[in-house]
MMTF fields as JSON, N, C-alpha, C and O atoms, coordinates in Angstrom:
{
  "mmtfVersion": "1.0.0",
  "mmtfProducer": "UNKNOWN",
  "numBonds": 367,
  "numAtoms": 368,
  "numGroups": 92,
  "numChains": 1,
  "numModels": 1,
  "chainsPerModel": [1],
  "groupsPerChain": [92],
  "chainIdList": ["A"],
  "bondAtomList": [4, 2, 8, 6, 12, 10, 16, 14, 20, 18, 24, 22, 28, 26, 32, 30, 36, 34, 40, 38, 44, 42, 48, 46, 52, 50, 56, 54, 60, 58, 64, 62, 68, 66, 72, 70, 76, 74, 80, 78, 84, 82, 88, 86, 92, 90, 96, 94, 100, 98, 104, 102, 108, 106, 112, 110, 116, 114, 120, 118, 124, 122, 128, 126, 132, 130, 136, 134, 140, 138, 144, 142, 148, 146, 152, 150, 156, 154, 160, 158, 164, 162, 168, 166, 172, 170, 176, 174, 180, 178, 184, 182, 188, 186, 192, 190, 196, 194, 200, 198, 204, 202, 208, 206, 212, 210, 216, 214, 220, 218, 224, 222, 228, 226, 232, 230, 236, 234, 240, 238, 244, 242, 248, 246, 252, 250, 256, 254, 260, 258, 264, 262, 268, 266, 272, 270, 276, 274, 280, 278, 284, 282, 288, 286, 292, 290, 296, 294, 300, 298, 304, 302, 308, 306, 312, 310, 316, 314, 320, 318, 324, 322, 328, 326, 332, 330, 336, 334, 340, 338, 344, 342, 348, 346, 352, 350, 356, 354, 360, 358, 364, 362],
  "bondOrderList": [1, 1, 1, 1, 1, 1, 1, 1, 1, 1, 1, 1, 1, 1, 1, 1, 1, 1, 1, 1, 1, 1, 1, 1, 1, 1, 1, 1, 1, 1, 1, 1, 1, 1, 1, 1, 1, 1, 1, 1, 1, 1, 1, 1, 1, 1, 1, 1, 1, 1, 1, 1, 1, 1, 1, 1, 1, 1, 1, 1, 1, 1, 1, 1, 1, 1, 1, 1, 1, 1, 1, 1, 1, 1, 1, 1, 1, 1, 1, 1, 1, 1, 1, 1, 1, 1, 1, 1, 1, 1, 1],
  "groupList": [{"groupName": "LEU", "atomNameList": ["N", "CA", "C", "O"], "elementList": ["N", "C", "C", "O"], "formalChargeList": [0, 0, 0, 0], "bondAtomList": [1, 0, 2, 1, 3, 2], "bondOrderList": [1, 1, 2], "singleLetterCode": "L", "chemCompType": "L-PEPTIDE LINKING"}, {"groupName": "GLU", "atomNameList": ["N", "CA", "C", "O"], "elementList": ["N", "C", "C", "O"], "formalChargeList": [0, 0, 0, 0], "bondAtomList": [1, 0, 2, 1, 3, 2], "bondOrderList": [1, 1, 2], "singleLetterCode": "E", "chemCompType": "L-PEPTIDE LINKING"}, {"groupName": "PHE", "atomNameList": ["N", "CA", "C", "O"], "elementList": ["N", "C", "C", "O"], "formalChargeList": [0, 0, 0, 0], "bondAtomList": [1, 0, 2, 1, 3, 2], "bondOrderList": [1, 1, 2], "singleLetterCode": "F", "chemCompType": "L-PEPTIDE LINKING"}, {"groupName": "ARG", "atomNameList": ["N", "CA", "C", "O"], "elementList": ["N", "C", "C", "O"], "formalChargeList": [0, 0, 0, 0], "bondAtomList": [1, 0, 2, 1, 3, 2], "bondOrderList": [1, 1, 2], "singleLetterCode": "R", "chemCompType": "L-PEPTIDE LINKING"}, {"groupName": "VAL", "atomNameList": ["N", "CA", "C", "O"], "elementList": ["N", "C", "C", "O"], "formalChargeList": [0, 0, 0, 0], "bondAtomList": [1, 0, 2, 1, 3, 2], "bondOrderList": [1, 1, 2], "singleLetterCode": "V", "chemCompType": "L-PEPTIDE LINKING"}, {"groupName": "SER", "atomNameList": ["N", "CA", "C", "O"], "elementList": ["N", "C", "C", "O"], "formalChargeList": [0, 0, 0, 0], "bondAtomList": [1, 0, 2, 1, 3, 2], "bondOrderList": [1, 1, 2], "singleLetterCode": "S", "chemCompType": "L-PEPTIDE LINKING"}, {"groupName": "ALA", "atomNameList": ["N", "CA", "C", "O"], "elementList": ["N", "C", "C", "O"], "formalChargeList": [0, 0, 0, 0], "bondAtomList": [1, 0, 2, 1, 3, 2], "bondOrderList": [1, 1, 2], "singleLetterCode": "A", "chemCompType": "L-PEPTIDE LINKING"}, {"groupName": "TRP", "atomNameList": ["N", "CA", "C", "O"], "elementList": ["N", "C", "C", "O"], "formalChargeList": [0, 0, 0, 0], "bondAtomList": [1, 0, 2, 1, 3, 2], "bondOrderList": [1, 1, 2], "singleLetterCode": "W", "chemCompType": "L-PEPTIDE LINKING"}, {"groupName": "CYS", "atomNameList": ["N", "CA", "C", "O"], "elementList": ["N", "C", "C", "O"], "formalChargeList": [0, 0, 0, 0], "bondAtomList": [1, 0, 2, 1, 3, 2], "bondOrderList": [1, 1, 2], "singleLetterCode": "C", "chemCompType": "L-PEPTIDE LINKING"}, {"groupName": "GLY", "atomNameList": ["N", "CA", "C", "O"], "elementList": ["N", "C", "C", "O"], "formalChargeList": [0, 0, 0, 0], "bondAtomList": [1, 0, 2, 1, 3, 2], "bondOrderList": [1, 1, 2], "singleLetterCode": "G", "chemCompType": "PEPTIDE LINKING"}, {"groupName": "THR", "atomNameList": ["N", "CA", "C", "O"], "elementList": ["N", "C", "C", "O"], "formalChargeList": [0, 0, 0, 0], "bondAtomList": [1, 0, 2, 1, 3, 2], "bondOrderList": [1, 1, 2], "singleLetterCode": "T", "chemCompType": "L-PEPTIDE LINKING"}, {"groupName": "GLN", "atomNameList": ["N", "CA", "C", "O"], "elementList": ["N", "C", "C", "O"], "formalChargeList": [0, 0, 0, 0], "bondAtomList": [1, 0, 2, 1, 3, 2], "bondOrderList": [1, 1, 2], "singleLetterCode": "Q", "chemCompType": "L-PEPTIDE LINKING"}, {"groupName": "ASN", "atomNameList": ["N", "CA", "C", "O"], "elementList": ["N", "C", "C", "O"], "formalChargeList": [0, 0, 0, 0], "bondAtomList": [1, 0, 2, 1, 3, 2], "bondOrderList": [1, 1, 2], "singleLetterCode": "N", "chemCompType": "L-PEPTIDE LINKING"}, {"groupName": "LYS", "atomNameList": ["N", "CA", "C", "O"], "elementList": ["N", "C", "C", "O"], "formalChargeList": [0, 0, 0, 0], "bondAtomList": [1, 0, 2, 1, 3, 2], "bondOrderList": [1, 1, 2], "singleLetterCode": "K", "chemCompType": "L-PEPTIDE LINKING"}, {"groupName": "ILE", "atomNameList": ["N", "CA", "C", "O"], "elementList": ["N", "C", "C", "O"], "formalChargeList": [0, 0, 0, 0], "bondAtomList": [1, 0, 2, 1, 3, 2], "bondOrderList": [1, 1, 2], "singleLetterCode": "I", "chemCompType": "L-PEPTIDE LINKING"}, {"groupName": "ASP", "atomNameList": ["N", "CA", "C", "O"], "elementList": ["N", "C", "C", "O"], "formalChargeList": [0, 0, 0, 0], "bondAtomList": [1, 0, 2, 1, 3, 2], "bondOrderList": [1, 1, 2], "singleLetterCode": "D", "chemCompType": "L-PEPTIDE LINKING"}, {"groupName": "MET", "atomNameList": ["N", "CA", "C", "O"], "elementList": ["N", "C", "C", "O"], "formalChargeList": [0, 0, 0, 0], "bondAtomList": [1, 0, 2, 1, 3, 2], "bondOrderList": [1, 1, 2], "singleLetterCode": "M", "chemCompType": "L-PEPTIDE LINKING"}, {"groupName": "PRO", "atomNameList": ["N", "CA", "C", "O"], "elementList": ["N", "C", "C", "O"], "formalChargeList": [0, 0, 0, 0], "bondAtomList": [1, 0, 2, 1, 3, 2], "bondOrderList": [1, 1, 2], "singleLetterCode": "P", "chemCompType": "L-PEPTIDE LINKING"}, {"groupName": "TYR", "atomNameList": ["N", "CA", "C", "O"], "elementList": ["N", "C", "C", "O"], "formalChargeList": [0, 0, 0, 0], "bondAtomList": [1, 0, 2, 1, 3, 2], "bondOrderList": [1, 1, 2], "singleLetterCode": "Y", "chemCompType": "L-PEPTIDE LINKING"}],
  "groupTypeList": [0, 1, 2, 3, 3, 4, 0, 2, 3, 0, 5, 6, 5, 7, 8, 9, 4, 8, 10, 11, 6, 3, 3, 7, 2, 3, 12, 13, 9, 14, 1, 4, 14, 1, 3, 15, 14, 1, 13, 15, 13, 10, 6, 3, 13, 15, 16, 0, 15, 0, 6, 13, 13, 6, 9, 6, 15, 9, 5, 11, 0, 10, 9, 4, 17, 4, 14, 2, 4, 12, 9, 3, 16, 2, 17, 9, 2, 15, 17, 18, 13, 14, 11, 6, 6, 0, 13, 5, 12, 5, 6, 9],
  "groupIdList": [1, 2, 3, 4, 5, 6, 7, 8, 9, 10, 11, 12, 13, 14, 15, 16, 17, 18, 19, 20, 21, 22, 23, 24, 25, 26, 27, 28, 29, 30, 31, 32, 33, 34, 35, 36, 37, 38, 39, 40, 41, 42, 43, 44, 45, 46, 47, 48, 49, 50, 51, 52, 53, 54, 55, 56, 57, 58, 59, 60, 61, 62, 63, 64, 65, 66, 67, 68, 69, 70, 71, 72, 73, 74, 75, 76, 77, 78, 79, 80, 81, 82, 83, 84, 85, 86, 87, 88, 89, 90, 91, 92],
  "secStructList": [7, 7, 6, 6, 7, 1, 3, 3, 3, 3, 3, 7, 6, 6, 7, 2, 2, 2, 2, 2, 2, 2, 2, 2, 2, 2, 2, 2, 6, 7, 7, 7, 3, 3, 3, 3, 6, 6, 6, 7, 6, 6, 2, 2, 2, 2, 2, 2, 2, 2, 2, 2, 2, 6, 6, 7, 7, 4, 4, 4, 7, 7, 1, 1, 7, 3, 3, 3, 3, 6, 6, 3, 3, 3, 3, 1, 7, 7, 2, 2, 2, 2, 2, 2, 2, 2, 2, 2, 2, 2, 2, 7],
  "xCoordList": [21.854, 20.649, 20.478, 21.269, 19.482, 19.205, 18.422, 17.292, 19.015, 18.34, 17.292, 16.36, 17.417, 16.611, 15.407, 14.706, 15.194, 14.0, 12.789, 12.821, 11.742, 10.547, 9.946, 9.685, 9.731, 9.074, 9.788, 10.125, 9.998, 10.623, 9.866, 9.798, 9.374, 8.541, 8.916, 9.112, 9.029, 9.356, 8.104, 7.381, 7.875, 6.639, 6.85, 7.957, 5.721, 5.736, 4.448, 3.452, 4.427, 3.231, 2.026, 0.889, 2.252, 1.205, 0.6, -0.398, 1.218, 0.93, -0.268, -0.25, -1.364, -2.6, -2.468, -2.997, -1.741, -1.536, -0.731, -0.976, 0.246, 1.014, 0.143, 0.294, -0.822, -1.809, -2.674, -2.991, -3.014, -3.846, -2.943, -3.395, -1.675, -0.796, -0.558, -0.595, -0.3, -0.122, -1.331, -1.165, -2.533, -3.785, -3.857, -4.211, -3.494, -3.638, -2.601, -2.988, -1.389, -0.414, -0.893, -0.799, -1.397, -1.851, -3.033, -3.058, -3.97, -5.132, -4.719, -5.377, -3.632, -3.126, -2.23, -1.873, -1.856, -0.952, 0.439, 1.207, 0.759, 2.125, 3.049, 2.711, 4.208, 5.016, 5.943, 6.536, 5.996, 6.639, 7.661, 7.346, 8.871, 9.769, 9.507, 9.696, 9.083, 8.656, 9.626, 10.028, 10.013, 10.874, 10.217, 9.838, 10.152, 9.596, 10.783, 11.78, 10.623, 11.718, 11.891, 12.951, 10.922, 11.005, 11.672, 12.395, 11.365, 11.867, 13.112, 13.812, 13.475, 14.673, 15.661, 15.448, 16.704, 17.73, 18.412, 18.838, 18.455, 19.209, 18.147, 18.543, 16.908, 15.928, 15.998, 15.895, 16.187, 16.263, 17.461, 17.368, 18.604, 19.792, 19.707, 20.165, 19.105, 18.84, 17.861, 17.993, 16.878, 15.931, 16.61, 16.328, 17.524, 18.258, 19.17, 19.256, 19.913, 20.787, 19.974, 20.388, 18.793, 17.969, 17.434, 17.341, 17.1, 16.628, 17.699, 17.435, 18.893, 20.074, 20.24, 20.463, 20.13, 20.265, 19.152, 19.327, 17.987, 16.838, 16.846, 15.962, 17.913, 18.058, 17.366, 17.223, 16.936, 16.318, 17.192, 18.189, 16.838, 17.649, 16.809, 15.598, 17.32, 16.712, 15.523, 14.616, 15.493, 14.383, 12.986, 11.94, 13.011, 11.759, 11.232, 10.104, 12.018, 11.614, 11.126, 11.811, 9.986, 9.428, 8.486, 8.007, 8.173, 7.295, 7.229, 7.972, 6.37, 6.16, 4.768, 3.919, 4.446, 5.361, 6.209, 5.87, 7.368, 8.248, 8.336, 8.713, 7.949, 7.901, 8.896, 8.958, 9.681, 10.649, 10.193, 10.011, 10.009, 9.701, 10.817, 10.938, 11.64, 12.677, 13.518, 13.806, 13.889, 14.901, 14.138, 14.824, 12.935, 12.143, 11.493, 10.991, 11.505, 11.049, 9.648, 9.408, 8.76, 7.367, 7.169, 6.885, 7.288, 6.959, 5.423, 4.694, 4.968, 3.446, 2.928, 3.701, 1.624, 0.972, 0.01, -1.109, 0.426, -0.445, -0.526, 0.398, -1.688, -1.81, -1.697, -1.199, -2.135, -2.088, -0.673, -0.332, 0.195, 1.619, 2.352, 3.166, 1.993, 2.664, 2.284, 3.128, 1.034, 0.535, 1.285, 1.73, 1.381, 1.997, 3.458, 3.931, 4.139, 5.56, 5.683, 6.58, 4.838, 4.831, 4.607, 5.232, 3.711, 3.415, 4.624, 4.975, 5.241, 6.395, 7.577, 8.419, 7.587, 8.671, 8.476, 9.451, 7.266, 6.999, 7.126, 7.355, 6.984, 7.055, 8.62, 8.971, 9.479, 10.906, 11.614, 12.819],
  "yCoordList": [2.216, 1.563, 1.149, 0.375, 1.663, 1.428, 0.109, -0.011, -0.84, -2.109, -2.048, -2.852, -1.169, -1.059, -0.097, 0.143, 0.45, 1.275, 0.434, -0.784, 1.042, 0.245, -0.401, -1.604, 0.397, -0.201, 0.179, 1.339, -0.807, -0.644, -1.623, -2.834, -1.072, -1.907, -1.788, -0.683, -2.909, -2.934, -3.321, -4.245, -2.655, -2.776, -2.559, -2.321, -2.655, -2.248, -1.54, -1.761, -0.714, 0.11, -0.741, -0.345, -1.958, -2.796, -3.726, -4.396, -3.768, -4.775, -4.36, -3.344, -5.16, -4.906, -4.997, -4.177, -6.028, -6.295, -5.133, -4.719, -4.6, -3.447, -2.295, -1.594, -2.059, -0.928, -1.11, -0.168, -2.407, -2.732, -2.397, -1.704, -2.878, -2.613, -1.125, -0.625, -0.378, 1.073, 1.66, 2.416, 1.34, 1.95, 1.634, 2.482, 0.339, -0.127, 0.744, 1.245, 0.866, 1.641, 3.137, 3.756, 3.69, 5.087, 5.221, 6.178, 4.312, 4.393, 4.223, 4.768, 3.476, 3.359, 4.463, 4.549, 5.357, 6.514, 6.0, 6.535, 5.003, 4.377, 4.869, 4.728, 5.442, 5.96, 4.771, 3.979, 4.738, 3.62, 4.185, 5.129, 3.62, 3.902, 2.883, 1.681, 3.365, 2.548, 2.704, 3.819, 1.574, 1.624, 0.605, -0.532, 1.218, 0.465, -0.277, 0.319, -1.565, -2.432, -2.207, -2.532, -1.678, -1.431, -0.052, 0.102, 0.907, 2.287, 2.594, 3.511, 1.9, 2.177, 1.017, -0.104, 1.312, 0.319, -0.466, -1.617, 0.255, -0.414, -1.14, -1.838, -0.935, -1.565, -3.053, -3.57, -3.789, -5.246, -5.664, -6.503, -5.069, -5.454, -5.167, -5.948, -4.018, -3.688, -4.651, -4.957, -5.14, -6.072, -7.41, -8.038, -7.838, -9.058, -8.916, -9.842, -7.73, -7.528, -7.571, -8.187, -6.891, -6.962, -8.394, -8.84, -9.044, -10.463, -11.322, -12.148, -11.145, -11.87, -11.512, -12.39, -10.246, -9.827, -10.359, -10.59, -10.557, -11.187, -12.67, -13.289, -13.229, -14.726, -15.482, -16.703, -14.756, -15.38, -15.442, -14.726, -16.271, -16.23, -15.782, -15.623, -15.593, -15.01, -15.833, -15.271, -17.185, -17.978, -17.591, -17.919, -16.936, -16.47, -15.214, -14.828, -14.537, -13.292, -13.471, -13.097, -14.022, -14.342, -13.298, -13.427, -12.265, -11.226, -10.094, -10.1, -9.115, -8.002, -7.997, -8.634, -7.357, -6.65, -7.536, -8.675, -6.931, -7.503, -6.382, -5.252, -6.769, -5.722, -6.136, -7.286, -5.134, -5.391, -4.536, -3.326, -5.176, -4.527, -4.81, -5.924, -3.762, -3.941, -5.172, -5.888, -5.428, -6.401, -7.828, -8.837, -7.884, -9.063, -8.88, -7.801, -9.941, -9.916, -10.567, -11.634, -9.902, -10.378, -10.364, -9.284, -11.523, -11.541, -11.462, -12.123, -10.762, -10.632, -9.572, -8.787, -9.583, -8.649, -9.305, -9.651, -9.475, -10.036, -9.002, -8.857, -8.231, -7.168, -7.67, -6.954, -8.809, -9.349, -9.601, -9.315, -10.163, -10.32, -8.966, -8.736, -8.077, -6.762, -6.048, -5.415, -6.158, -5.433, -6.009, -5.287, -7.357, -8.019, -7.55, -7.282, -7.466, -7.091, -5.662, -5.366, -4.82, -3.419, -3.297, -2.461, -4.116, -4.039, -4.646, -4.135, -5.688, -6.234, -5.256, -5.177, -4.512, -3.475, -2.367, -1.862, -1.962, -0.731, -1.145, -0.287, -2.466, -2.929, -2.904, -2.709, -3.107, -3.277, -1.992, -1.948],
  "zCoordList": [6.721, 6.869, 8.373, 8.913, 8.975, 10.426, 10.594, 10.121, 11.245, 11.444, 12.585, 12.589, 13.491, 14.609, 14.519, 15.502, 13.288, 13.157, 13.464, 13.284, 13.916, 14.299, 13.029, 13.009, 11.987, 10.83, 9.541, 9.305, 8.743, 7.445, 6.439, 6.648, 5.469, 4.513, 3.122, 2.616, 2.454, 1.059, 0.253, 0.625, -0.775, -1.53, -3.02, -3.502, -3.723, -5.195, -5.503, -4.814, -6.488, -6.749, -7.165, -6.905, -7.836, -8.337, -7.287, -7.553, -6.062, -5.026, -4.262, -3.566, -4.381, -3.702, -2.155, -1.404, -1.742, -0.349, 0.245, 1.378, -0.541, -0.032, 0.211, 1.212, -0.723, -0.52, 0.789, 1.514, 1.006, 2.219, 3.438, 4.349, 3.47, 4.588, 4.783, 5.908, 3.623, 3.762, 4.469, 5.426, 4.034, 4.586, 6.109, 6.927, 6.446, 7.843, 8.78, 9.835, 8.352, 9.077, 9.164, 10.224, 8.045, 8.065, 9.073, 9.847, 9.074, 10.015, 11.421, 12.308, 11.707, 13.041, 13.522, 14.696, 12.522, 12.87, 13.058, 13.856, 12.356, 12.502, 11.325, 10.15, 11.7, 10.693, 10.09, 10.823, 8.79, 8.136, 7.126, 6.401, 7.073, 6.072, 4.945, 5.132, 3.809, 2.682, 1.541, 1.207, 0.929, -0.234, -1.276, -0.997, -2.526, -3.668, -4.317, -4.727, -4.382, -4.919, -6.422, -6.955, -7.108, -8.523, -8.877, -9.861, -8.001, -8.273, -7.589, -8.019, -6.532, -5.715, -5.949, -5.488, -6.652, -7.117, -5.892, -5.989, -4.814, -3.631, -2.618, -1.685, -2.862, -1.955, -1.774, -0.661, -2.964, -2.889, -2.091, -1.194, -2.425, -1.628, -0.153, 0.682, 0.157, 1.583, 2.225, 3.411, 1.471, 1.961, 2.276, 3.296, 1.366, 1.648, 2.82, 3.626, 2.978, 4.109, 5.423, 6.405, 5.406, 6.652, 6.976, 8.119, 5.859, 6.173, 6.755, 7.628, 6.292, 6.875, 8.379, 9.213, 8.689, 10.074, 10.926, 12.122, 10.308, 10.95, 11.088, 11.681, 10.499, 10.538, 9.458, 9.522, 8.464, 7.301, 6.079, 5.985, 5.162, 3.939, 2.74, 2.898, 1.677, 0.466, -0.024, -0.637, 0.233, -0.229, 0.386, -0.176, 1.473, 2.075, 1.52, 1.828, 0.69, 0.096, -1.338, -2.29, -1.475, -2.747, -3.238, -4.364, -2.488, -2.982, -2.002, -1.02, -2.221, -1.349, -0.827, -1.451, 0.232, 1.061, 1.935, 2.256, 2.316, 3.445, 4.426, 4.116, 5.702, 6.754, 7.807, 8.242, 8.199, 9.33, 10.519, 10.386, 11.685, 12.964, 13.991, 14.501, 14.286, 15.206, 14.98, 15.939, 13.873, 13.538, 13.274, 13.111, 13.242, 12.956, 11.587, 11.271, 10.777, 9.417, 9.345, 9.912, 8.647, 8.372, 6.938, 6.421, 6.132, 4.762, 4.565, 5.305, 3.699, 3.534, 4.548, 5.098, 4.767, 5.676, 6.623, 6.244, 7.829, 8.926, 10.003, 10.803, 10.04, 10.979, 12.475, 13.343, 12.704, 14.101, 14.567, 15.715, 13.639, 14.031, 14.161, 15.055, 13.186, 13.242, 14.56, 15.195, 14.948, 16.139, 17.397, 18.29, 17.381, 18.463, 18.619, 19.723, 17.49, 17.386, 17.903, 18.692, 17.49, 18.005, 19.428, 20.08, 19.985, 21.431, 22.204, 23.268, 21.705, 22.459, 22.388, 23.283, 21.263, 21.15, 22.116, 22.673, 22.343, 23.19, 24.638, 25.49, 24.97, 26.41, 26.816, 27.98, 25.815, 26.137, 26.122, 26.37]
}
């Protein structure tokens, strides 16, 4: 599992916010690695591992989506925070 991928997103098929995030990434032409926590048996464990590497604990992971941008964790979907993280990534 690569921690430094630009975007890694965990979701579920029933999640409306995940659908909104998926559409936003697609409209921006941003490639995302997406894992469904219900269909992929290792996705939840990987999510917890990535959260620990990002300095978070499991208590912050109460739902989906959880988005990782270059080692930073974003629970939920905030396009402004994601865009800022992507810009800071491309500047470095």
